[in-house]
N, C-alpha and C positions, 0 to 999 in steps of 0.2 A: 164660745171657745176662741174664736178669732180675736175678739176684743181682749181676752186675757193673754193670748200669745203674742199679739202684734202691737206692743206698746207704742212703737214709733208712729204707727198709722192711726190707731184707734184711741190711744191714751196719751197724746203728746203733752197734756197739761197736768197729768198726775204728778204729785210731788213724791217725796221719798216714802210716804205712807201708802201710796198706791190705793186710794180709796175705791177707785173704779174696779181695780183688780179684786179687791176684797168683796165688792158687791157681786162680781161675777162668780166667785166661789160660793157665796150665799145663794145665788140663783141656781147654780148647778146642784147644790145640796138640796134645794127645794124641789127640783125636778124629779129626783130619785129614779132615774132610769139607768140601765146598764151603760148606755153611751155617756151619760153625765158622770157616772162613777169612773169610767175610763178616763174621761177628760180631767177629773179631779186628781186621779192618780198620776196622770201625765204632768199636770201642773205641780203637784207636790214633789215629783222627782226632779224638778228644776232647782230645788234648794232655795227658792225665794222665801225670805223670812216673812213676807206679808201673806203668802199663801199659807204658811205654817201657822201664823197668828190667826188667820181667819178660820182655819180648820180646828183650832183649839176650842172654839165655841161649841163644837159638836162632839166633844169627848164625854 
């Protein structure tokens, strides 16, 4: 979750596609715990288009 939330610290080299952020979403979806689902909901509430794009794979 820290990697997904703190781009300046953990993802300084991510481009506009934010591939590391997308990988975080996929990892959280794979975990399938209540805590992971809360993290995903929190990330989706940011309005980040890359979070939305990654979550479209799970519809």
